[in-house]
VOPAGU-2260 file (C-alpha; in pm, 1 decimal, decimal comma):
REM VOPAGU-2260
SITE   aa  ch    i         X         Y         Z
SITE  UNK   A    0    9205,3   11863,1   11521,1
SITE  UNK   A    1    9236,3   12242,1   11529,6
SITE  UNK   A    2    8916,2   12446,4   11491,9
SITE  UNK   A    3    9041,1   12802,1   11505,1
SITE  UNK   A    4    9113,3   13073,1   11250,0
SITE  UNK   A    5    9408,4   13303,4   11292,7
SITE  UNK   A    6    9295,9   13520,4   11000,8
SITE  UNK   A    7    9623,2   13455,6   10817,0
SITE  UNK   A    8    9554,1   13447,2   10442,9
SITE  UNK   A    9    9763,6   13208,3   10233,8
SITE  UNK   A   10    9741,6   13201,8    9856,8
SITE  UNK   A   11    9827,4   12845,2    9762,5
SITE  UNK   A   12    9916,1   12703,2    9420,1
SITE  UNK   A   13    9943,4   12332,6    9346,4
SITE  UNK   A   14    9767,8   12021,2    9227,5
SITE  UNK   A   15    9444,9   11961,0    9414,9
SITE  UNK   A   16    9319,0   11608,2    9360,8
SITE  UNK   A   17    9259,2   11317,1    9602,3
SITE  UNK   A   18    9602,2   11177,2    9683,9
SITE  UNK   A   19    9813,9   11482,0    9595,8
SITE  UNK   A   20   10062,3   11591,5    9861,6
SITE  UNK   A   21    9968,6   11950,4    9785,9
SITE  UNK   A   22    9609,7   11874,9    9890,2
SITE  UNK   A   23    9735,0   11748,1   10225,4
SITE  UNK   A   24    9959,4   12051,3   10271,3
SITE  UNK   A   25    9670,2   12287,3   10195,1
SITE  UNK   A   26    9459,6   12105,5   10455,7
SITE  UNK   A   27    9745,2   12139,4   10705,8
SITE  UNK   A   28    9752,1   12516,4   10651,9
SITE  UNK   A   29    9380,5   12524,2   10731,3
SITE  UNK   A   30    9435,5   12308,3   11040,3
SITE  UNK   A   31    9696,1   12563,0   11150,7
SITE  UNK   A   32    9427,5   12832,0   11132,4
SITE  UNK   A   33    9504,7   12982,4   10791,7
SITE  UNK   A   34    9247,7   13089,5   10532,9
SITE  UNK   A   35    9340,4   12930,5   10200,6
SITE  UNK   A   36    9273,8   13068,2    9852,6
SITE  UNK   A   37    9368,7   12804,3    9598,3
SITE  UNK   A   38    9495,3   12821,3    9242,8
SITE  UNK   A   39    9445,2   12463,3    9124,8
SITE  UNK   A   40    9716,5   12370,4    8873,9
SITE  UNK   A   41    9522,0   12056,2    8782,0
SITE  UNK   A   42    9219,2   12254,9    8669,5
SITE  UNK   A   43    9425,4   12481,5    8443,7
SITE  UNK   A   44    9659,0   12223,2    8291,6
SITE  UNK   A   45    9439,1   11945,2    8143,4
SITE  UNK   A   46    9531,1   11588,0    8235,6
SITE  UNK   A   47    9479,8   11446,3    7886,0
SITE  UNK   A   48    9655,8   11111,5    7857,6
SITE  UNK   A   49    9600,9   10998,6    7496,9
SITE  UNK   A   50    9857,5   11084,4    7231,2
SITE  UNK   A   51    9655,9   11354,2    7055,5
SITE  UNK   A   52    9565,8   11514,1    7388,6
SITE  UNK   A   53    9930,3   11528,9    7492,5
SITE  UNK   A   54   10022,5   11693,5    7161,4
SITE  UNK   A   55    9748,8   11954,9    7196,0
SITE  UNK   A   56    9845,1   12019,3    7557,0
SITE  UNK   A   57   10207,8   12075,4    7454,8
SITE  UNK   A   58   10099,2   12318,1    7182,1
SITE  UNK   A   59    9871,3   12500,6    7423,9
SITE  UNK   A   60   10131,1   12531,3    7699,0
SITE  UNK   A   61   10216,6   12899,8    7628,0
SITE  UNK   A   62    9846,5   12985,7    7654,9
SITE  UNK   A   63    9805,6   12776,5    7969,9
SITE  UNK   A   64   10109,5   12938,9    8129,0
SITE  UNK   A   65    9981,0   13286,5    8046,3
SITE  UNK   A   66    9642,8   13203,8    8201,1
SITE  UNK   A   67    9804,6   13058,2    8513,9
SITE  UNK   A   68   10016,9   13369,9    8567,5
SITE  UNK   A   69    9721,1   13598,2    8495,9
SITE  UNK   A   70    9504,7   13417,7    8750,9
SITE  UNK   A   71    9783,7   13413,4    9008,9
SITE  UNK   A   72    9845,0   13786,8    8989,9
SITE  UNK   A   73    9476,7   13879,0    8965,6
SITE  UNK   A   74    9378,3   13666,0    9265,4
SITE  UNK   A   75    9673,2   13784,8    9473,3
SITE  UNK   A   76    9569,8   14144,2    9404,7
SITE  UNK   A   77    9213,2   14077,0    9520,7
SITE  UNK   A   78    9280,8   13831,2    9805,9
SITE  UNK   A   79    9573,4   14032,4    9949,5
SITE  UNK   A   80    9744,0   13734,3   10115,3
SITE  UNK   A   81    9995,5   13733,6   10397,4
SITE  UNK   A   82   10189,9   13460,2   10215,7
SITE  UNK   A   83   10204,1   13321,5    9862,1
SITE  UNK   A   84   10285,5   12949,6    9859,9
SITE  UNK   A   85   10395,4   12801,9    9525,4
SITE  UNK   A   86   10432,9   12428,6    9461,1
SITE  UNK   A   87   10721,1   12335,8    9226,8
SITE  UNK   A   88   10685,7   12658,1    9020,7
SITE  UNK   A   89   10606,3   12472,2    8699,2
SITE  UNK   A   90   10439,4   12771,1    8530,4
SITE  UNK   A   91   10581,5   13074,6    8712,8
SITE  UNK   A   92   10703,6   13370,0    8512,3
SITE  UNK   A   93   10970,7   13579,6    8687,8
SITE  UNK   A   94   10780,1   13900,3    8609,0
SITE  UNK   A   95   10476,5   13763,0    8792,9
SITE  UNK   A   96   10677,6   13693,6    9107,2
SITE  UNK   A   97   10846,5   14033,5    9079,6
SITE  UNK   A   98   10505,0   14201,8    9066,4
SITE  UNK   A   99   10403,3   14021,5    9385,7
SITE  UNK   A  100   10729,4   14109,6    9557,4
SITE  UNK   A  101   10670,1   14479,8    9480,8
SITE  UNK   A  102   10365,1   14449,3    9706,8
SITE  UNK   A  103   10591,7   14330,1    9992,3
SITE  UNK   A  104   10412,7   13994,1   10005,7
SITE  UNK   A  105   10647,7   13706,1   10094,6
SITE  UNK   A  106   10665,2   13416,2    9848,2
SITE  UNK   A  107   10781,3   13063,7    9920,1
SITE  UNK   A  108   10818,5   12753,1    9706,2
SITE  UNK   A  109   10805,5   12392,0    9821,2
SITE  UNK   A  110   10991,5   12197,4    9553,3
SITE  UNK   A  111   10895,0   11827,7    9558,9
SITE  UNK   A  112   11112,7   11641,5    9307,0
SITE  UNK   A  113   11482,5   11538,6    9297,9
SITE  UNK   A  114   11578,4   11682,6    8952,8
SITE  UNK   A  115   11556,5   12062,3    8951,9
SITE  UNK   A  116   11819,7   12228,4    8729,8
SITE  UNK   A  117   11671,1   12356,3    8403,0
SITE  UNK   A  118   11413,1   12081,5    8415,1
SITE  UNK   A  119   11190,1   12051,3    8109,1
SITE  UNK   A  120   10839,8   12179,5    8179,1
SITE  UNK   A  121   10941,9   12344,6    8505,3
SITE  UNK   A  122   11047,6   12703,9    8578,8
SITE  UNK   A  123   11176,7   12657,0    8933,7
SITE  UNK   A  124   11546,4   12707,8    8859,7
SITE  UNK   A  125   11490,9   13034,7    8672,3
SITE  UNK   A  126   11286,4   13170,9    8964,2
SITE  UNK   A  127   11488,2   13041,6    9257,1
SITE  UNK   A  128   11634,0   13382,5    9348,0
SITE  UNK   A  129   11286,5   13539,1    9368,5
SITE  UNK   A  130   11151,6   13324,7    9651,5
SITE  UNK   A  131   11190,5   13439,6   10010,5
SITE  UNK   A  132   11204,6   13075,9   10117,4
SITE  UNK   A  133   11257,5   12750,6    9929,5
SITE  UNK   A  134   11163,0   12422,5   10098,6
SITE  UNK   A  135   11272,5   12071,5   10007,1
SITE  UNK   A  136   11277,0   11725,6   10166,1
SITE  UNK   A  137   11631,8   11651,6   10046,0
SITE  UNK   A  138   11935,8   11768,0   10242,7
SITE  UNK   A  139   12157,8   11759,9    9934,2
SITE  UNK   A  140   11930,5   12019,5    9772,2
SITE  UNK   A  141   12024,0   12283,7   10030,0
SITE  UNK   A  142   12381,2   12360,6    9915,6
SITE  UNK   A  143   12277,3   12338,2    9550,9
SITE  UNK   A  144   11985,9   12578,7    9599,9
SITE  UNK   A  145   12200,7   12824,3    9793,5
SITE  UNK   A  146   12472,8   12810,9    9527,4
SITE  UNK   A  147   12204,9   12895,5    9269,9
SITE  UNK   A  148   12109,3   13208,3    9465,5
SITE  UNK   A  149   11825,6   13095,2    9694,7
SITE  UNK   A  150   11775,2   13347,2    9976,1
SITE  UNK   A  151   11684,4   13083,8   10234,6
SITE  UNK   A  152   11633,1   12708,1   10229,4
SITE  UNK   A  153   11436,7   12495,1   10475,9
SITE  UNK   A  154   11466,0   12115,6   10476,9
SITE  UNK   A  155   11147,3   11948,9   10593,9
SITE  UNK   A  156   10989,6   11604,0   10562,6
SITE  UNK   A  157   10685,1   11468,2   10386,2
SITE  UNK   A  158   10396,2   11344,7   10599,2
SITE  UNK   A  159   10051,7   11187,7   10613,4
SITE  UNK   A  160    9701,1   11327,8   10638,5
SITE  UNK   A  161    9493,2   11178,2   10923,2
SITE  UNK   A  162    9174,8   11242,3   10724,8
SITE  UNK   A  163    9300,5   11010,9   10449,8
SITE  UNK   A  164    9548,5   10772,5   10612,7
SITE  UNK   A  165    9405,3   10577,1   10904,0
SITE  UNK   A  166    9295,9   10225,2   10996,2
SITE  UNK   A  167    8970,8   10107,8   10840,7
SITE  UNK   A  168    8735,7    9814,6   10899,1
SITE  UNK   A  169    8673,0    9598,9   10595,3
SITE  UNK   A  170    8411,5    9352,4   10476,2
SITE  UNK   A  171    8505,1    9019,0   10312,0
SITE  UNK   A  172    8398,8    9137,2    9966,3
SITE  UNK   A  173    8651,9    9422,5    9992,1
SITE  UNK   A  174    8934,2    9173,6   10043,6
SITE  UNK   A  175    8826,1    8981,3    9736,1
SITE  UNK   A  176    8893,5    9285,5    9517,5
SITE  UNK   A  177    9188,1    9452,1    9694,6
SITE  UNK   A  178    9343,7    9185,4    9914,6
SITE  UNK   A  179    9695,7    9045,6    9863,1
SITE  UNK   A  180    9994,5    8919,1   10055,1
SITE  UNK   A  181   10199,9    9199,7    9899,8
SITE  UNK   A  182   10099,5    9538,1    9758,3
SITE  UNK   A  183   10288,2    9812,2    9581,8
SITE  UNK   A  184   10135,6   10152,2    9501,4
SITE  UNK   A  185   10346,6   10367,0    9272,8
SITE  UNK   A  186   10404,6   10501,2    8924,7
SITE  UNK   A  187   10610,2   10305,9    8672,4
SITE  UNK   A  188   10981,8   10376,2    8676,0
SITE  UNK   A  189   11229,2   10159,0    8488,0
SITE  UNK   A  190   11453,7   10103,9    8790,5
SITE  UNK   A  191   11178,5    9985,2    9023,4
SITE  UNK   A  192   11022,8    9779,9    8741,4
SITE  UNK   A  193   11347,3    9584,2    8702,8
SITE  UNK   A  194   11357,4    9519,2    9076,9
SITE  UNK   A  195   10995,5    9403,2    9086,7
SITE  UNK   A  196   11060,8    9173,8    8789,6
SITE  UNK   A  197   11347,8    9016,3    8984,4
SITE  UNK   A  198   11130,1    8990,8    9294,4
SITE  UNK   A  199   10858,1    8792,5    9114,0
SITE  UNK   A  200   11108,4    8561,5    8947,8
SITE  UNK   A  201   11035,0    8186,3    8957,8
SITE  UNK   A  202   10929,1    8041,9    9292,7
SITE  UNK   A  203   10729,5    8345,2    9400,3
SITE  UNK   A  204   10444,2    8186,4    9596,6
SITE  UNK   A  205   10266,1    8503,4    9712,6
SITE  UNK   A  206    9967,6    8699,2    9588,9
SITE  UNK   A  207   10076,0    9044,6    9469,9
SITE  UNK   A  208    9885,0    9348,6    9346,1
SITE  UNK   A  209   10058,6    9635,0    9167,3
SITE  UNK   A  210    9868,2    9964,3    9153,3
SITE  UNK   A  211    9976,4   10278,2    8971,1
SITE  UNK   A  212   10000,7   10461,9    8643,4
SITE  UNK   A  213   10217,5   10409,6    8334,9
SITE  UNK   A  214   10293,2   10040,4    8395,9
SITE  UNK   A  215   10180,5    9976,5    8040,0
SITE  UNK   A  216   10530,8   10099,6    7954,3
SITE  UNK   A  217   10668,9    9767,8    8078,3
SITE  UNK   A  218   10737,2    9508,1    7808,7
SITE  UNK   A  219   10443,7    9296,0    7697,7
SITE  UNK   A  220   10624,4    8985,7    7814,6
SITE  UNK   A  221   10732,0    9136,2    8147,7
SITE  UNK   A  222   10656,8    8903,8    8441,3
SITE  UNK   A  223   10501,7    9195,1    8630,9
SITE  UNK   A  224   10221,3    9245,7    8377,1
SITE  UNK   A  225    9986,4    8987,7    8537,1
SITE  UNK   A  226   10016,8    9163,7    8873,1
SITE  UNK   A  227    9935,2    9514,3    8750,3
SITE  UNK   A  228    9576,7    9612,0    8828,4
SITE  UNK   A  229    9556,9    9834,0    8519,1
SITE  UNK   A  230    9511,7   10171,6    8682,6
SITE  UNK   A  231    9632,5   10421,8    8942,4
SITE  UNK   A  232    9444,5   10471,8    9267,8
SITE  UNK   A  233    9335,0   10781,6    9461,4
SITE  UNK   A  234    9324,4   10866,1    9828,9
SITE  UNK   A  235    8996,7   10688,5    9916,9
SITE  UNK   A  236    9141,4   10349,5    9818,7
SITE  UNK   A  237    9476,0   10382,4    9998,2
SITE  UNK   A  238    9362,5   10279,4   10349,7
SITE  UNK   A  239    9150,5   10000,6   10200,0
SITE  UNK   A  240    9444,4    9857,7   10004,9
SITE  UNK   A  241    9677,0    9866,5   10304,7
SITE  UNK   A  242    9408,7    9720,5   10533,0
SITE  UNK   A  243    9370,2    9420,7   10301,4
SITE  UNK   A  244    9744,0    9359,8   10250,5
SITE  UNK   A  245   10003,7    9197,3   10472,2
SITE  UNK   A  246   10306,9    9374,3   10324,9
SITE  UNK   A  247   10328,6    9714,3   10156,8
SITE  UNK   A  248   10640,1    9750,3    9942,5
SITE  UNK   A  249   10802,5   10090,5    9922,2
SITE  UNK   A  250   11065,4   10223,5    9682,8
SITE  UNK   A  251   11161,4   10591,4    9693,1
SITE  UNK   A  252   11278,0   10790,9    9391,2
SITE  UNK   A  253   11643,8   10697,3    9431,3
SITE  UNK   A  254   11847,1   10529,1    9158,9
SITE  UNK   A  255   12219,9   10504,6    9246,5
SITE  UNK   A  256   12299,6   10369,9    8898,3
SITE  UNK   A  257   12104,9   10636,1    8707,9
SITE  UNK   A  258   12273,7   10860,8    8451,9
SITE  UNK   A  259   12093,3   11155,3    8614,3
SITE  UNK   A  260   12304,7   11292,5    8904,4
SITE  UNK   A  261   11988,8   11409,0    9082,9
SITE  UNK   A  262   11839,6   11059,3    9081,8
SITE  UNK   A  263   12174,0   10915,6    9196,3
SITE  UNK   A  264   12126,7   11123,7    9513,9
SITE  UNK   A  265   11748,4   11094,6    9502,1
SITE  UNK   A  266   11510,5   11058,3    9794,6
SITE  UNK   A  267   11573,9   10921,6   10140,3
SITE  UNK   A  268   11199,6   10911,2   10209,0
SITE  UNK   A  269   10873,0   11030,2   10055,3
SITE  UNK   A  270   10507,0   11065,5   10151,4
SITE  UNK   A  271   10441,3   10691,3   10128,3
SITE  UNK   A  272   10698,9   10648,7   10408,6
SITE  UNK   A  273   10434,9   10786,3   10646,2
SITE  UNK   A  274   10112,1   10694,0   10470,1
SITE  UNK   A  275   10174,5   10318,6   10493,3
SITE  UNK   A  276   10239,8   10311,2   10870,4
SITE  UNK   A  277    9962,3   10562,4   10940,6
SITE  UNK   A  278    9706,8   10328,2   10785,9
SITE  UNK   A  279    9797,6   10067,2   11045,5
SITE  UNK   A  280    9733,7    9760,3   10828,9
SITE  UNK   A  281   10022,8    9629,1   10621,5
SITE  UNK   A  282   10379,4    9645,9   10745,3
SITE  UNK   A  283   10609,7    9867,6   10541,2
SITE  UNK   A  284   10893,1    9683,8   10363,5
SITE  UNK   A  285   11107,3    9961,0   10218,6
SITE  UNK   A  286   11447,2   10052,4   10082,4
SITE  UNK   A  287   11696,4   10089,6   10364,5
SITE  UNK   A  288   11787,8   10457,8   10387,9
SITE  UNK   A  289   11924,2   10664,8   10674,5
SITE  UNK   A  290   11603,6   10866,2   10697,5
SITE  UNK   A  291   11378,0   10560,1   10690,1
SITE  UNK   A  292   11573,4   10416,9   10982,9
SITE  UNK   A  293   11547,1   10750,6   11162,9
SITE  UNK   A  294   11169,0   10771,2   11123,7
SITE  UNK   A  295   11089,2   10404,0   11198,8
SITE  UNK   A  296   11300,3   10155,6   11396,4
SITE  UNK   A  297   11418,9    9865,8   11182,6
SITE  UNK   A  298   11249,4    9530,0   11251,4
SITE  UNK   A  299   11027,7    9685,9   11518,4
SITE  UNK   A  300   10828,8    9943,6   11321,6
SITE  UNK   A  301   10932,3    9868,5   10961,5
SITE  UNK   A  302   11137,9    9624,9   10754,4
SITE  UNK   A  303   11418,7    9738,1   10524,9
SITE  UNK   A  304   11621,3    9591,3   10239,2
SITE  UNK   A  305   11921,6    9689,4   10025,2
SITE  UNK   A  306   11869,8    9462,1    9725,4
SITE  UNK   A  307   11628,1    9212,2    9575,7
SITE  UNK   A  308   11781,5    8899,9    9736,6
SITE  UNK   A  309   11743,3    9061,1   10079,8
SITE  UNK   A  310   11391,1    9171,0    9988,6
SITE  UNK   A  311   11291,8    8816,6    9891,8
SITE  UNK   A  312   11443,1    8686,2   10215,3
SITE  UNK   A  313   11249,7    8941,0   10423,6
SITE  UNK   A  314   10923,9    8856,8   10244,6
SITE  UNK   A  315   10973,8    8485,9   10310,7
SITE  UNK   A  316   11032,9    8558,3   10679,4
SITE  UNK   A  317   10748,9    8801,7   10744,3
SITE  UNK   A  318   10486,5    8618,0   10541,3
SITE  UNK   A  319   10522,0    8295,6   10734,2
SITE  UNK   A  320   10194,6    8215,3   10915,6
SITE  UNK   A  321   10391,7    8181,5   11238,9
SITE  UNK   A  322   10479,8    8552,1   11213,5
SITE  UNK   A  323   10124,6    8681,3   11165,5
SITE  UNK   A  324   10100,6    8813,4   11521,1
SITE  UNK   A  325   10443,8    8977,7   11507,5
SITE  UNK   A  326   10349,1    9141,3   11179,2
SITE  UNK   A  327   10031,4    9286,9   11329,4
SITE  UNK   A  328   10229,7    9415,7   11626,6
SITE  UNK   A  329   10476,4    9585,4   11392,1
SITE  UNK   A  330   10196,9    9760,0   11200,3
SITE  UNK   A  331   10046,2    9877,5   11528,9
SITE  UNK   A  332   10383,3   10003,7   11655,7
SITE  UNK   A  333   10445,9   10195,2   11332,1
SITE  UNK   A  334   10110,4   10372,3   11352,6
SITE  UNK   A  335   10175,9   10455,9   11718,7
SITE  UNK   A  336   10508,4   10612,9   11614,4
SITE  UNK   A  337   10326,2   10823,8   11352,7
SITE  UNK   A  338   10092,7   10958,8   11618,3
SITE  UNK   A  339   10354,8   11005,1   11890,7
SITE  UNK   A  340   10596,7   11195,5   11664,9
SITE  UNK   A  341   10313,5   11374,2   11478,6
SITE  UNK   A  342   10424,6   11276,5   11130,1
SITE  UNK   A  343   10135,1   11473,9   10982,5
SITE  UNK   A  344   10202,6   11781,9   10770,1
SITE  UNK   A  345   10096,6   12014,8   11051,4
SITE  UNK   A  346   10447,4   12054,1   11205,1
SITE  UNK   A  347   10585,6   12116,2   10856,2
SITE  UNK   A  348   10334,3   12390,1   10781,8
SITE  UNK   A  349   10374,8   12534,6   11130,6
SITE  UNK   A  350   10747,2   12575,5   11059,3
SITE  UNK   A  351   10666,1   12771,9   10742,1
SITE  UNK   A  352   10427,9   13004,6   10924,1
SITE  UNK   A  353   10676,0   13051,0   11208,9
SITE  UNK   A  354   10951,6   13137,9   10960,5
SITE  UNK   A  355   10745,9   13428,7   10826,8
SITE  UNK   A  356   10633,5   13536,4   11173,8
SITE  UNK   A  357   10270,3   13447,9   11106,9
SITE  UNK   A  358   10043,1   13323,5   11388,2
SITE  UNK   A  359    9952,5   12955,3   11420,0
SITE  UNK   A  360    9636,6   12818,5   11577,3
SITE  UNK   A  361    9689,1   12624,9   11899,3
SITE  UNK   A  362    9594,4   12257,9   11909,5
SITE  UNK   A  363    9290,1   12169,7   12116,6
């Protein structure tokens, strides 16, 4: 842990709730010695989920956007940062960024999602030429961003936060509520829902818990309904869930058969790629991608699959009682890899600060 301030001031915009990647990135800036001033997107844009709330939120969006841009410019003027860091640029007005640029303050944007061109509810593509640096975790984004006029593009990875993702001791009553042979934490998406439905087809002898939002969108007669726990989870429950599970399933946002070209290319990894191993409990059983195999050695630090039949085969193999010890060794090896390679967000944030020539605190 780094306990040193460099005096570098970073104005940071993004969602700030337990479990958000932007929270972990903000913490990493602080661990690199920066002083953070936060504009919390979540506090400005209400997270109403019922139908009437969504309608009101949509009607209020012009007012919310105006307030967001007003607060951004006002706080930048008073805080006088060395760097403005924008997450996804959902609400950015070009004139706001131009006003900041006139003050010779560098601006960067870390864009988190695969689709980006003229995306509904997002202003990233109309602002891409105004950022001094654009970051992404997808290599295929780089040529597309540069063709759209981005000044500079940096490809980085996601990571884990050691304050949130770590091994944890559990009591028996915890296992009663959270425990399962197999766990999946993720939001509903039609593609992964179809794969999970095939996974739990007849002759599925394992206990399975499905955590995440929007799974009520699955059909009432879907075979996955009995496994859904009825709600999403936040950061405090993540290490508990993985500590009480044998296998943690992992699908990235990649759909080769999608009609959306961005989702056809999709992700090669995401934050869960590192969070699962960092927790040191369940083994990660994930889609086989080039980047997954680069980060964690197949069958030594993680298990990979290409399709549902292979997934079912791997589950049968690794959930045999005779493989309990090997499974524990794999989970331990994966966590050791996380620590050895420093798969936290600190190296990512350090690369941003280095790019702009800003000092970084030295590790103790």
